[in-house]
Every structure is written in structure tokens, then in C-alpha cells.
C-alpha positions in Angstrom: 15.0 -22.5 27.4 18.1 -21.3 25.5 19.5 -17.9 26.0 18.1 -15.6 23.3 19.6 -12.3 22.3 18.4 -8.9 21.3 18.8 -8.4 17.5 19.3 -4.6 17.7 23.1 -4.9 17.4 22.7 -6.8 14.2 20.3 -4.3 12.7 22.6 -1.5 13.7 25.6 -3.2 12.1 23.7 -4.0 8.9 22.4 -0.5 8.6 25.9 1.0 9.1 27.4 -1.2 6.4 24.5 -0.7 4.0 24.8 3.1 4.4 28.6 2.9 3.8 27.9 1.0 0.5 25.2 3.4 -0.5 27.6 6.3 0.0 30.6 4.9 -1.9 31.6 6.2 -5.3 31.3 3.8 -8.2 35.1 3.5 -8.4 35.2 2.0 -4.9 32.2 -0.3 -5.5 34.0 -1.6 -8.7 37.2 -2.2 -6.8 35.5 -4.9 -4.9 33.1 -3.4 -2.4 30.0 -4.2 -4.4 31.1 -7.8 -5.0 31.8 -8.3 -1.3 28.5 -6.7 -0.4 26.7 -9.1 -2.8 28.5 -12.1 -1.2 27.4 -10.9 2.2 23.8 -10.2 1.2 23.6 -13.7 -0.3 25.0 -15.3 2.9 22.6 -13.3 5.1 19.7 -14.4 2.9 20.8 -18.0 3.1 21.0 -17.9 6.8 17.5 -16.4 7.1 16.1 -19.0 4.8 17.6 -21.9 6.8 16.0 -20.5 9.9 12.6 -19.9 8.3 12.4 -22.9 5.9 14.7 -25.6 7.1 15.3 -28.4 4.7 14.0 -26.4 1.7 16.4 -25.2 -1.0 17.3 -21.6 -0.9 16.3 -19.6 -3.9 19.1 -17.6 -5.6 19.4 -13.9 -4.7 19.2 -11.7 -7.8 22.4 -9.9 -8.5 22.0 -6.3 -7.6 23.5 -3.4 -9.6 26.6 -1.9 -7.9 24.5 1.1 -6.6 21.8 -1.2 -5.2 24.1 -3.5 -3.2 23.6 -1.4 0.0 19.8 -1.7 -0.3 20.1 -5.4 -1.0 22.3 -5.8 2.1 19.8 -3.9 4.2 16.9 -6.0 3.1 18.7 -9.4 3.6 20.2 -8.2 6.9 16.8 -7.1 8.3 15.3 -10.4 7.1 17.9 -12.3 9.0 17.4 -10.2 12.1 13.7 -11.0 12.1 14.5 -14.7 11.6 16.9 -14.6 14.5 14.3 -13.2 17.0 14.1 -15.8 19.7 16.9 -17.9 18.2 19.9 -18.9 20.4 22.3 -16.1 21.1 25.2 -17.9 19.4 23.5 -17.6 16.0 23.3 -13.9 16.5 26.9 -13.8 17.5 27.9 -15.7 14.4 25.9 -13.2 12.2 27.6 -10.3 13.9 31.1 -11.9 13.4 30.3 -12.4 9.7 29.3 -8.7 9.3 32.4 -7.6 11.1 34.6 -9.6 8.8 32.8 -8.4 5.7 33.1 -4.8 6.8 36.8 -5.2 7.2 37.1 -6.8 3.7 35.0 -4.0 2.2 37.2 -1.4 3.9 40.3 -3.0 2.7 39.0 -3.3 -0.9 38.3 0.4 -1.1 41.8 1.5 -0.1 43.9 2.9 -3.0 47.5 1.9 -3.2 
């Protein structure tokens, strides 16, 4: 049986980034954080869909308003965590790496100057 991983680190990382997006002022969201959050939420939803419905087309994710991106990220991230329960540990590691990279991009996009 393949080595499976605990999804708690993924849920924690998703919640941390979703909370950061929820707390950002609109100016920071408009500078790119919201767009990057939407891209991440779409990718998390796609990955969950592939695990849950392999071979079926992935429906488009509705574009969330800037102030709702954190919530959309939380929903799609938690969906992926559920889909990853019992999956090989390397899939969880890939999702965590994606979140880390997205968090770095979002942080960079909110810097002024």
C-alpha cells in the first residue's frame, strides 16, 4: 500500500493564506493578490476534481469578487484536502509546494515600491 499522508498541514496552510487574503485591504488585493488567489483556487479545484472525477472535464470555477477570494481559496483548499485523504504522500507534498509558491507570489505582489 502506498505511503499516505496526514492532510492537516495542507488545511493549515490553506487557512493561513485564506485568512491573509481576507484581511488584506482592497488596494493590496487589486495589486495582484486577488488575481493570484483566484489562480490558486482554480488550480486547487482542478486538482480535487481530477482526484474525485478522473477523466471528466473540470467545470469552471466562478470568478470571486476581490473580497471573496479568501473564502473561495478556503473552500477549494478544503475540498482538495478531502480528496487527498488516503492519496499518496507525494500528491500532498505537491499541493503544499504549490501553496508555498503562491503565498510567496502573493506576498511579493502586496509590497509597495
